[in-house]
Structures are given as structure tokens and as C-alpha cells.
A tleap script that builds the chain and sets N, CA, C and O, in Angstrom:
source leaprc.protein.ff14SB
mol = sequence {
  NMET GLY LYS THR LYS GLU LEU SER LYS ASP
  LEU ARG ASP LYS MET VAL THR CYS THR ARG
  LEU GLU TRP THR THR ARG THR SER ALA SER
  GLN GLU ALA CYS ALA CYS LYS VAL ALA LEU
  LEU LYS LYS ALA HIE VAL GLN ALA HIE LEU
  LYS PHE ALA SER GLU HIE LEU ASN ASP SER
  GLU LYS THR TRP GLU ASN VAL MET TRP SER
  ASP GLU THR LYS ILE GLU LEU PHE GLY ILE
  ASN SER THR ARG HIE VAL TRP ARG GLN ARG
  ASN SER ARG TYR ASP PRO LYS ASN THR ILE
  PRO THR VAL LYS HIE GLY GLY GLY ASN ILE
  LEU PRO TRP GLY CYS PHE SER ALA CLYS
}
set mol.1.N position { -39.144 -20.349 18.904 }
set mol.1.CA position { -39.680 -18.862 19.270 }
set mol.1.C position { -38.983 -18.260 20.418 }
set mol.1.O position { -38.895 -17.033 20.444 }
set mol.2.N position { -38.408 -19.058 21.503 }
set mol.2.CA position { -37.876 -18.615 22.674 }
set mol.2.C position { -36.543 -18.036 22.299 }
set mol.2.O position { -36.104 -17.113 22.985 }
set mol.3.N position { -35.914 -18.452 21.360 }
set mol.3.CA position { -34.387 -17.940 20.822 }
set mol.3.C position { -34.614 -16.642 20.375 }
set mol.3.O position { -33.932 -15.687 20.744 }
set mol.4.N position { -35.677 -16.558 19.482 }
set mol.4.CA position { -35.987 -15.301 18.810 }
set mol.4.C position { -36.029 -14.186 19.711 }
set mol.4.O position { -35.421 -13.129 19.539 }
set mol.5.N position { -36.820 -14.485 20.740 }
set mol.5.CA position { -37.185 -13.301 21.898 }
set mol.5.C position { -35.910 -12.905 22.568 }
set mol.5.O position { -35.698 -11.728 22.858 }
set mol.6.N position { -34.827 -14.117 22.889 }
set mol.6.CA position { -33.950 -13.867 23.539 }
set mol.6.C position { -32.972 -13.030 22.624 }
set mol.6.O position { -32.368 -12.070 23.103 }
set mol.7.N position { -32.841 -13.352 21.475 }
set mol.7.CA position { -31.873 -12.502 20.417 }
set mol.7.C position { -32.327 -11.055 20.283 }
set mol.7.O position { -31.592 -10.068 20.278 }
set mol.8.N position { -33.631 -11.084 20.175 }
set mol.8.CA position { -34.217 -9.619 20.093 }
set mol.8.C position { -34.088 -8.784 21.322 }
set mol.8.O position { -33.941 -7.574 21.151 }
set mol.9.N position { -34.121 -9.251 22.527 }
set mol.9.CA position { -33.748 -8.714 23.825 }
set mol.9.C position { -32.397 -8.264 23.885 }
set mol.9.O position { -32.085 -7.160 24.333 }
set mol.10.N position { -31.479 -9.219 23.379 }
set mol.10.CA position { -30.041 -8.992 23.462 }
set mol.10.C position { -29.804 -7.920 22.462 }
set mol.10.O position { -29.105 -6.989 22.864 }
set mol.11.N position { -30.178 -7.867 21.421 }
set mol.11.CA position { -29.865 -6.778 20.281 }
set mol.11.C position { -30.489 -5.425 20.974 }
set mol.11.O position { -29.814 -4.398 20.896 }
set mol.12.N position { -31.588 -5.395 21.561 }
set mol.12.CA position { -32.366 -4.320 21.972 }
set mol.12.C position { -31.132 -3.857 23.223 }
set mol.12.O position { -30.670 -2.719 23.142 }
set mol.13.N position { -30.804 -4.486 23.984 }
set mol.13.CA position { -29.956 -4.046 25.101 }
set mol.13.C position { -28.591 -3.526 24.461 }
set mol.13.O position { -28.049 -2.584 25.039 }
set mol.14.N position { -28.041 -4.005 23.424 }
set mol.14.CA position { -27.140 -3.541 22.781 }
set mol.14.C position { -27.254 -2.075 22.159 }
set mol.14.O position { -26.459 -1.139 22.239 }
set mol.15.N position { -28.238 -2.148 21.646 }
set mol.15.CA position { -28.505 -0.587 20.856 }
set mol.15.C position { -28.857 0.246 22.056 }
set mol.15.O position { -28.553 1.425 21.877 }
set mol.16.N position { -29.388 0.004 23.193 }
set mol.16.CA position { -29.573 1.032 24.227 }
set mol.16.C position { -28.091 1.312 24.756 }
set mol.16.O position { -27.730 2.477 24.927 }
set mol.17.N position { -27.303 0.326 24.994 }
set mol.17.CA position { -25.975 0.631 25.223 }
set mol.17.C position { -25.195 1.555 24.349 }
set mol.17.O position { -24.553 2.486 24.834 }
set mol.18.N position { -25.238 1.313 23.064 }
set mol.18.CA position { -24.509 2.132 22.009 }
set mol.18.C position { -25.086 3.394 22.054 }
set mol.18.O position { -24.308 4.338 21.918 }
set mol.19.N position { -26.421 3.670 22.233 }
set mol.19.CA position { -26.970 5.057 22.394 }
set mol.19.C position { -26.508 5.706 23.678 }
set mol.19.O position { -26.131 6.877 23.687 }
set mol.20.N position { -26.532 5.010 24.680 }
set mol.20.CA position { -25.812 5.622 25.998 }
set mol.20.C position { -24.645 6.019 25.957 }
set mol.20.O position { -24.291 7.057 26.516 }
set mol.21.N position { -23.695 5.098 25.149 }
set mol.21.CA position { -22.479 5.486 25.012 }
set mol.21.C position { -22.205 6.568 24.281 }
set mol.21.O position { -21.332 7.347 24.665 }
set mol.22.N position { -22.939 6.796 23.058 }
set mol.22.CA position { -22.770 7.918 22.235 }
set mol.22.C position { -23.267 9.241 23.010 }
set mol.22.O position { -22.753 10.316 22.701 }
set mol.23.N position { -24.213 9.187 23.967 }
set mol.23.CA position { -24.586 10.350 24.623 }
set mol.23.C position { -23.609 10.793 25.435 }
set mol.23.O position { -23.199 11.953 25.442 }
set mol.24.N position { -23.118 9.695 26.297 }
set mol.24.CA position { -22.070 9.886 27.352 }
set mol.24.C position { -20.986 10.721 26.560 }
set mol.24.O position { -20.654 11.857 26.898 }
set mol.25.N position { -20.513 10.104 25.564 }
set mol.25.CA position { -19.416 10.779 24.674 }
set mol.25.C position { -19.763 12.008 24.354 }
set mol.25.O position { -18.936 12.818 24.772 }
set mol.26.N position { -20.611 12.465 23.807 }
set mol.26.CA position { -21.005 13.595 23.331 }
set mol.26.C position { -21.234 14.791 24.483 }
set mol.26.O position { -21.097 15.997 24.279 }
set mol.27.N position { -21.577 14.223 25.606 }
set mol.27.CA position { -21.776 15.260 26.955 }
set mol.27.C position { -20.503 15.306 27.578 }
set mol.27.O position { -20.369 16.229 28.382 }
set mol.28.N position { -19.346 14.405 27.388 }
set mol.28.CA position { -18.177 14.592 28.167 }
set mol.28.C position { -17.250 15.786 27.371 }
set mol.28.O position { -17.612 16.440 26.393 }
set mol.29.N position { -16.142 15.855 27.979 }
set mol.29.CA position { -15.316 16.851 27.517 }
set mol.29.C position { -14.545 16.610 25.974 }
set mol.29.O position { -13.860 17.402 25.326 }
set mol.30.N position { -14.836 15.580 25.751 }
set mol.30.CA position { -14.320 15.068 24.519 }
set mol.30.C position { -15.211 15.534 23.228 }
set mol.30.O position { -16.439 15.578 23.295 }
set mol.31.N position { -14.487 15.875 22.055 }
set mol.31.CA position { -15.367 16.508 20.871 }
set mol.31.C position { -14.734 15.572 19.789 }
set mol.31.O position { -13.642 15.004 19.819 }
set mol.32.N position { -15.874 15.557 18.659 }
set mol.32.CA position { -15.255 14.844 17.418 }
set mol.32.C position { -14.381 15.788 16.642 }
set mol.32.O position { -14.572 17.003 16.693 }
set mol.33.N position { -13.402 15.234 15.907 }
set mol.33.CA position { -12.443 15.783 15.369 }
set mol.33.C position { -12.008 15.219 14.163 }
set mol.33.O position { -12.208 14.015 14.001 }
set mol.34.N position { -11.283 16.059 13.028 }
set mol.34.CA position { -10.698 15.323 11.892 }
set mol.34.C position { -9.354 14.696 12.300 }
set mol.34.O position { -8.727 15.090 13.283 }
set mol.35.N position { -8.952 13.721 11.514 }
set mol.35.CA position { -7.611 13.379 11.930 }
set mol.35.C position { -6.653 14.261 11.096 }
set mol.35.O position { -6.992 14.709 10.000 }
set mol.36.N position { -5.466 14.490 11.643 }
set mol.36.CA position { -4.248 15.462 11.013 }
set mol.36.C position { -3.901 14.966 9.811 }
set mol.36.O position { -4.053 13.750 9.689 }
set mol.37.N position { -3.434 15.622 8.794 }
set mol.37.CA position { -2.731 15.248 7.608 }
set mol.37.C position { -1.240 15.330 7.720 }
set mol.37.O position { -0.564 16.318 8.006 }
set mol.38.N position { -0.890 14.234 7.470 }
set mol.38.CA position { 0.722 14.038 7.496 }
set mol.38.C position { 1.388 13.686 6.309 }
set mol.38.O position { 0.712 12.905 5.640 }
set mol.39.N position { 2.424 13.968 5.828 }
set mol.39.CA position { 3.165 13.298 4.543 }
set mol.39.C position { 3.039 11.853 4.568 }
set mol.39.O position { 3.029 11.204 5.614 }
set mol.40.N position { 2.934 11.302 3.284 }
set mol.40.CA position { 3.087 9.809 3.526 }
set mol.40.C position { 4.425 9.535 3.138 }
set mol.40.O position { 4.858 9.964 2.068 }
set mol.41.N position { 5.256 8.723 4.071 }
set mol.41.CA position { 6.636 8.546 3.981 }
set mol.41.C position { 6.690 6.937 3.877 }
set mol.41.O position { 6.397 6.261 4.863 }
set mol.42.N position { 7.062 6.359 2.688 }
set mol.42.CA position { 7.500 5.101 2.674 }
set mol.42.C position { 8.597 4.750 3.553 }
set mol.42.O position { 9.174 5.664 4.142 }
set mol.43.N position { 8.992 3.447 3.735 }
set mol.43.CA position { 10.361 3.028 4.406 }
set mol.43.C position { 11.456 3.542 3.683 }
set mol.43.O position { 12.454 3.878 4.321 }
set mol.44.N position { 11.434 3.668 2.357 }
set mol.44.CA position { 12.619 3.960 1.786 }
set mol.44.C position { 12.766 5.592 1.957 }
set mol.44.O position { 13.907 6.050 1.905 }
set mol.45.N position { 11.769 6.397 2.137 }
set mol.45.CA position { 11.863 7.881 2.499 }
set mol.45.C position { 12.604 7.945 3.982 }
set mol.45.O position { 13.528 8.721 4.225 }
set mol.46.N position { 12.107 7.104 4.831 }
set mol.46.CA position { 12.436 7.125 6.196 }
set mol.46.C position { 13.855 6.650 6.347 }
set mol.46.O position { 14.575 7.171 7.200 }
set mol.47.N position { 14.280 5.725 5.593 }
set mol.47.CA position { 15.968 5.402 5.507 }
set mol.47.C position { 16.662 6.476 5.003 }
set mol.47.O position { 17.669 6.908 5.564 }
set mol.48.N position { 16.175 6.984 3.910 }
set mol.48.CA position { 16.950 8.175 3.305 }
set mol.48.C position { 17.210 9.384 4.247 }
set mol.48.O position { 18.261 10.022 4.315 }
set mol.49.N position { 16.124 9.581 4.931 }
set mol.49.CA position { 16.435 10.765 5.871 }
set mol.49.C position { 17.185 10.496 6.903 }
set mol.49.O position { 17.929 11.328 7.423 }
set mol.50.N position { 17.055 9.341 7.277 }
set mol.50.CA position { 18.086 8.861 8.628 }
set mol.50.C position { 19.510 8.657 8.084 }
set mol.50.O position { 20.470 8.798 8.841 }
set mol.51.N position { 19.667 8.340 6.830 }
set mol.51.CA position { 20.869 8.054 6.342 }
set mol.51.C position { 21.691 9.537 6.178 }
set mol.51.O position { 22.799 9.774 6.659 }
set mol.52.N position { 20.880 10.449 5.394 }
set mol.52.CA position { 21.207 12.026 5.369 }
set mol.52.C position { 21.668 12.431 6.623 }
set mol.52.O position { 22.844 12.741 6.819 }
set mol.53.N position { 20.684 12.446 7.598 }
set mol.53.CA position { 21.103 12.815 9.167 }
set mol.53.C position { 22.405 12.498 9.658 }
set mol.53.O position { 23.237 13.323 10.034 }
set mol.54.N position { 22.549 11.146 9.631 }
set mol.54.CA position { 23.720 10.547 10.178 }
set mol.54.C position { 25.019 11.064 9.390 }
set mol.54.O position { 25.976 11.548 9.995 }
set mol.55.N position { 24.984 10.927 8.017 }
set mol.55.CA position { 26.169 11.438 7.408 }
set mol.55.C position { 26.456 12.737 7.383 }
set mol.55.O position { 27.509 13.088 6.852 }
set mol.56.N position { 25.630 13.638 7.917 }
set mol.56.CA position { 25.580 15.134 8.076 }
set mol.56.C position { 25.728 15.672 9.551 }
set mol.56.O position { 25.893 16.869 9.782 }
set mol.57.N position { 25.653 14.648 10.595 }
set mol.57.CA position { 25.341 14.919 11.891 }
set mol.57.C position { 26.641 15.869 12.392 }
set mol.57.O position { 26.439 16.887 13.055 }
set mol.58.N position { 27.937 15.454 12.025 }
set mol.58.CA position { 28.980 16.328 12.584 }
set mol.58.C position { 29.637 17.293 11.643 }
set mol.58.O position { 30.828 17.592 11.726 }
set mol.59.N position { 28.698 17.830 10.625 }
set mol.59.CA position { 29.174 19.015 9.902 }
set mol.59.C position { 29.373 20.126 10.481 }
set mol.59.O position { 28.591 20.519 11.346 }
set mol.60.N position { 30.464 20.839 10.107 }
set mol.60.CA position { 30.639 22.185 10.764 }
set mol.60.C position { 29.491 23.125 10.529 }
set mol.60.O position { 28.508 22.813 9.856 }
set mol.61.N position { 29.686 24.476 11.208 }
set mol.61.CA position { 28.731 25.575 10.703 }
set mol.61.C position { 29.145 26.009 9.356 }
set mol.61.O position { 28.340 26.358 8.493 }
set mol.62.N position { 30.439 25.976 9.198 }
set mol.62.CA position { 30.723 26.699 7.738 }
set mol.62.C position { 30.179 25.831 6.629 }
set mol.62.O position { 30.021 26.306 5.504 }
set mol.63.N position { 29.900 24.621 6.896 }
set mol.63.CA position { 29.651 23.718 5.872 }
set mol.63.C position { 27.892 24.127 5.598 }
set mol.63.O position { 27.388 24.186 4.476 }
set mol.64.N position { 27.244 24.348 6.736 }
set mol.64.CA position { 25.747 24.754 6.657 }
set mol.64.C position { 25.444 26.192 6.018 }
set mol.64.O position { 24.355 26.561 5.576 }
set mol.65.N position { 26.506 26.846 6.058 }
set mol.65.CA position { 26.418 28.249 5.612 }
set mol.65.C position { 26.211 28.321 4.029 }
set mol.65.O position { 25.740 29.305 3.459 }
set mol.66.N position { 26.588 27.255 3.452 }
set mol.66.CA position { 26.480 27.101 2.132 }
set mol.66.C position { 25.300 26.420 1.601 }
set mol.66.O position { 25.200 26.229 0.389 }
set mol.67.N position { 24.382 26.032 2.442 }
set mol.67.CA position { 23.327 25.422 2.046 }
set mol.67.C position { 22.086 26.577 1.857 }
set mol.67.O position { 22.067 27.563 2.593 }
set mol.68.N position { 21.103 26.378 0.855 }
set mol.68.CA position { 19.783 27.034 0.778 }
set mol.68.C position { 18.620 26.349 1.116 }
set mol.68.O position { 18.338 25.292 0.551 }
set mol.69.N position { 17.956 26.811 1.926 }
set mol.69.CA position { 16.819 26.104 2.419 }
set mol.69.C position { 15.674 26.531 1.712 }
set mol.69.O position { 15.675 27.753 1.562 }
set mol.70.N position { 14.590 25.891 1.172 }
set mol.70.CA position { 13.531 26.348 0.558 }
set mol.70.C position { 12.212 25.464 1.081 }
set mol.70.O position { 12.200 24.323 1.542 }
set mol.71.N position { 11.087 26.408 0.843 }
set mol.71.CA position { 9.618 25.638 1.196 }
set mol.71.C position { 8.740 26.312 0.500 }
set mol.71.O position { 9.003 27.428 0.052 }
set mol.72.N position { 7.446 25.644 0.303 }
set mol.72.CA position { 6.376 26.178 -0.433 }
set mol.72.C position { 5.217 25.800 0.537 }
set mol.72.O position { 5.340 24.899 1.367 }
set mol.73.N position { 4.130 26.510 0.390 }
set mol.73.CA position { 2.845 26.300 1.019 }
set mol.73.C position { 1.663 26.605 0.224 }
set mol.73.O position { 1.695 27.564 -0.547 }
set mol.74.N position { 0.547 25.826 0.347 }
set mol.74.CA position { -0.715 26.396 -0.497 }
set mol.74.C position { -1.501 27.120 0.372 }
set mol.74.O position { -1.653 26.626 1.488 }
set mol.75.N position { -2.054 28.205 0.125 }
set mol.75.CA position { -3.057 28.797 1.043 }
set mol.75.C position { -4.450 29.194 0.117 }
set mol.75.O position { -4.522 29.791 -0.957 }
set mol.76.N position { -5.412 28.671 0.894 }
set mol.76.CA position { -6.734 28.794 0.142 }
set mol.76.C position { -7.143 30.457 0.363 }
set mol.76.O position { -6.906 31.068 1.404 }
set mol.77.N position { -7.708 30.958 -0.668 }
set mol.77.CA position { -8.021 32.403 -0.535 }
set mol.77.C position { -9.318 32.464 0.013 }
set mol.77.O position { -9.584 33.506 0.611 }
set mol.78.N position { -10.318 31.465 -0.057 }
set mol.78.CA position { -11.623 31.504 0.631 }
set mol.78.C position { -11.968 30.162 1.243 }
set mol.78.O position { -12.221 29.166 0.565 }
set mol.79.N position { -11.963 30.197 2.604 }
set mol.79.CA position { -12.310 28.998 3.263 }
set mol.79.C position { -11.281 27.993 3.682 }
set mol.79.O position { -10.123 28.346 3.905 }
set mol.80.N position { -11.623 26.908 3.779 }
set mol.80.CA position { -10.545 25.816 4.202 }
set mol.80.C position { -10.760 24.619 3.300 }
set mol.80.O position { -11.875 24.296 2.891 }
set mol.81.N position { -9.546 23.921 2.984 }
set mol.81.CA position { -9.492 22.870 2.263 }
set mol.81.C position { -9.544 21.532 2.943 }
set mol.81.O position { -8.738 20.641 2.672 }
set mol.82.N position { -10.406 21.416 3.741 }
set mol.82.CA position { -10.405 19.977 4.298 }
set mol.82.C position { -11.870 19.966 4.979 }
set mol.82.O position { -12.645 20.922 4.974 }
set mol.83.N position { -12.088 18.783 5.528 }
set mol.83.CA position { -13.353 18.492 5.956 }
set mol.83.C position { -13.712 18.926 7.377 }
set mol.83.O position { -12.870 18.590 8.211 }
set mol.84.N position { -14.646 19.515 7.789 }
set mol.84.CA position { -14.760 20.023 9.147 }
set mol.84.C position { -16.252 19.166 9.598 }
set mol.84.O position { -17.257 19.070 8.893 }
set mol.85.N position { -16.053 18.601 10.960 }
set mol.85.CA position { -17.140 17.783 11.451 }
set mol.85.C position { -17.678 18.722 12.461 }
set mol.85.O position { -16.959 19.515 13.070 }
set mol.86.N position { -18.926 18.621 12.621 }
set mol.86.CA position { -19.620 19.311 13.458 }
set mol.86.C position { -20.645 18.220 14.321 }
set mol.86.O position { -21.155 17.242 13.775 }
set mol.87.N position { -20.824 18.535 15.602 }
set mol.87.CA position { -21.875 17.802 16.204 }
set mol.87.C position { -23.124 18.707 16.416 }
set mol.87.O position { -23.050 19.769 17.034 }
set mol.88.N position { -24.131 18.292 15.939 }
set mol.88.CA position { -25.320 19.396 16.151 }
set mol.88.C position { -26.590 18.338 16.514 }
set mol.88.O position { -26.609 17.107 16.494 }
set mol.89.N position { -27.616 19.295 16.845 }
set mol.89.CA position { -28.732 18.707 17.400 }
set mol.89.C position { -29.864 18.431 16.193 }
set mol.89.O position { -29.689 18.949 15.090 }
set mol.90.N position { -30.696 17.831 16.381 }
set mol.90.CA position { -31.825 17.557 15.407 }
set mol.90.C position { -32.381 18.933 14.847 }
set mol.90.O position { -32.677 19.933 15.501 }
set mol.91.N position { -32.457 18.719 13.333 }
set mol.91.CA position { -33.126 20.045 12.918 }
set mol.91.C position { -32.383 21.343 13.045 }
set mol.91.O position { -32.969 22.426 13.010 }
set mol.92.N position { -31.041 21.216 13.198 }
set mol.92.CA position { -30.101 22.361 13.173 }
set mol.92.C position { -29.234 22.297 12.103 }
set mol.92.O position { -28.189 22.944 12.174 }
set mol.93.N position { -29.507 21.547 10.989 }
set mol.93.CA position { -28.335 21.166 9.988 }
set mol.93.C position { -27.906 22.633 9.194 }
set mol.93.O position { -26.747 22.785 8.808 }
set mol.94.N position { -28.799 23.546 9.015 }
set mol.94.CA position { -28.618 24.788 8.481 }
set mol.94.C position { -28.313 25.911 9.458 }
set mol.94.O position { -28.003 26.988 8.949 }
set mol.95.N position { -28.350 25.830 10.728 }
set mol.95.CA position { -27.993 26.799 11.604 }
set mol.95.C position { -26.582 27.416 11.185 }
set mol.95.O position { -25.720 26.585 10.899 }
set mol.96.N position { -26.264 28.650 11.116 }
set mol.96.CA position { -24.878 29.118 10.793 }
set mol.96.C position { -23.673 28.625 11.564 }
set mol.96.O position { -22.571 28.576 11.016 }
set mol.97.N position { -23.857 28.251 12.854 }
set mol.97.CA position { -22.736 27.792 13.395 }
set mol.97.C position { -22.323 26.182 13.089 }
set mol.97.O position { -21.296 25.680 13.545 }
set mol.98.N position { -23.249 25.486 12.282 }
set mol.98.CA position { -22.955 24.140 11.782 }
set mol.98.C position { -22.623 24.045 10.221 }
set mol.98.O position { -22.440 23.000 9.596 }
set mol.99.N position { -22.584 25.325 9.728 }
set mol.99.CA position { -22.212 25.396 8.186 }
set mol.99.C position { -20.981 26.092 7.878 }
set mol.99.O position { -20.438 26.922 8.607 }
set mol.100.N position { -20.590 25.703 6.774 }
set mol.100.CA position { -19.232 26.326 6.188 }
set mol.100.C position { -19.456 27.173 4.751 }
set mol.100.O position { -19.766 26.547 3.738 }
set mol.101.N position { -19.306 28.427 4.726 }
set mol.101.CA position { -19.654 29.123 3.436 }
set mol.101.C position { -18.880 28.766 2.348 }
set mol.101.O position { -17.732 28.364 2.537 }
set mol.102.N position { -19.362 28.859 1.191 }
set mol.102.CA position { -18.591 28.255 0.205 }
set mol.102.C position { -18.883 29.268 -1.043 }
set mol.102.O position { -19.844 30.037 -1.037 }
set mol.103.N position { -17.944 29.180 -2.113 }
set mol.103.CA position { -17.948 30.229 -3.366 }
set mol.103.C position { -17.867 29.116 -4.522 }
set mol.103.O position { -17.260 28.049 -4.440 }
set mol.104.N position { -18.560 29.559 -5.546 }
set mol.104.CA position { -18.446 28.595 -6.644 }
set mol.104.C position { -16.866 28.497 -7.179 }
set mol.104.O position { -16.094 29.444 -7.033 }
set mol.105.N position { -16.530 27.412 -7.729 }
set mol.105.CA position { -15.137 27.090 -8.276 }
set mol.105.C position { -14.031 27.349 -7.087 }
set mol.105.O position { -12.922 27.799 -7.375 }
set mol.106.N position { -14.320 27.103 -6.023 }
set mol.106.CA position { -13.407 26.979 -4.931 }
set mol.106.C position { -12.745 28.398 -4.419 }
set mol.106.O position { -12.114 28.412 -3.362 }
set mol.107.N position { -12.896 29.475 -5.129 }
set mol.107.CA position { -12.436 30.755 -4.567 }
set mol.107.C position { -11.017 31.008 -4.849 }
set mol.107.O position { -10.619 32.160 -4.673 }
set mol.108.N position { -10.187 30.110 -5.260 }
set mol.108.CA position { -8.670 30.176 -5.732 }
set mol.108.C position { -7.868 29.927 -4.503 }
set mol.108.O position { -8.293 29.843 -3.351 }
set mol.109.N position { -6.548 29.815 -4.959 }
set mol.109.CA position { -5.466 29.660 -4.068 }
set mol.109.C position { -4.108 30.257 -4.565 }
set mol.109.O position { -3.880 30.438 -5.761 }
set mol.110.N position { -3.200 30.558 -3.542 }
set mol.110.CA position { -1.685 30.836 -4.079 }
set mol.110.C position { -0.840 29.916 -3.558 }
set mol.110.O position { -1.166 29.244 -2.579 }
set mol.111.N position { 0.271 29.799 -4.132 }
set mol.111.CA position { 1.386 29.050 -3.941 }
set mol.111.C position { 2.521 29.667 -3.651 }
set mol.111.O position { 3.416 29.660 -4.495 }
set mol.112.N position { 2.703 30.313 -2.415 }
set mol.112.CA position { 4.021 31.211 -2.212 }
set mol.112.C position { 5.277 29.926 -1.884 }
set mol.112.O position { 5.265 28.818 -1.349 }
set mol.113.N position { 6.288 30.790 -2.531 }
set mol.113.CA position { 7.457 29.965 -2.343 }
set mol.113.C position { 8.728 30.900 -1.750 }
set mol.113.O position { 8.915 32.049 -2.149 }
set mol.114.N position { 9.489 30.310 -0.843 }
set mol.114.CA position { 10.523 31.045 -0.289 }
set mol.114.C position { 11.861 30.521 0.018 }
set mol.114.O position { 11.959 29.296 0.094 }
set mol.115.N position { 12.736 31.121 0.177 }
set mol.115.CA position { 14.134 30.426 0.506 }
set mol.115.C position { 14.992 31.294 1.548 }
set mol.115.O position { 14.794 32.502 1.679 }
set mol.116.N position { 15.956 30.594 2.277 }
set mol.116.CA position { 16.885 31.601 3.108 }
set mol.116.C position { 18.249 30.613 3.269 }
set mol.116.O position { 18.322 29.401 3.063 }
set mol.117.N position { 19.045 31.322 3.600 }
set mol.117.CA position { 20.276 30.694 3.903 }
set mol.117.C position { 21.009 31.281 5.302 }
set mol.117.O position { 20.573 32.238 5.941 }
set mol.118.N position { 22.081 30.591 5.604 }
set mol.118.CA position { 22.549 31.112 6.900 }
set mol.118.C position { 23.471 32.536 6.625 }
set mol.118.O position { 23.811 33.266 7.555 }
set mol.119.N position { 23.732 32.739 5.541 }
set mol.119.CA position { 24.630 33.940 5.106 }
set mol.119.C position { 23.859 35.359 5.058 }
set mol.119.O position { 24.463 36.380 4.729 }
savepdb mol mol.pdb
quit
């Protein structure tokens, strides 16, 4: 019976510590945030990038004038396409500052593409 009481007291102490740590974290300058999204690059991709860079390191400006650069991006027409985390107090789940408005079927998006060259 003594071991059970000791274990119970030990667990209670740890729970208080976790609660205190959570409270301290929330009241400090730090805030909860989502991780940034980055492209998944395998070792082969990284090696190919480094190989390309080393092969073209000493290319002249004249060579780069013949290169066409392009890119595309997806833009959401309504809202954001990511998860947003908020810290809220109890019973404030539907407070406007803790919600994200949505529309049915996502609201749509556009995918602009563009290119440029040195010429």
C-alpha cells in the first residue's frame, strides 16, 4: 500500500509540474506556431543541385543571357491553405479572433506562371 501512495504522489507532482510549465510557456513571450513547409529534397536531389552549381560556377554572363527562368505559385482565392493554431481560453472556441472563416468547396485557387530572362 505504501508504494501505491508514493507512486500516486510522484505522479501528482509531475502533473503539477507539467501544468506549471504549460502556464509559464503561455505567459512568456513565446507562442505556439506551425512548422514552415519546405520542399522535400532527397539526397539525390541535393547532389544534383550541387553538381549543377559546381558545373556552372564559372559560366560567363553571356551564357546566362540565354537562360529562361520560370516559376509558378498557387494562390488561394479565399482563406489560407494551411492549419492555424491559436491559444485560447476556456469557452472561447467560437470567439471571432479564434476562428477562420471558410466557404464551401474551398473557394477556388489560381495557378499563375511566369518567366523571365536576362535579355
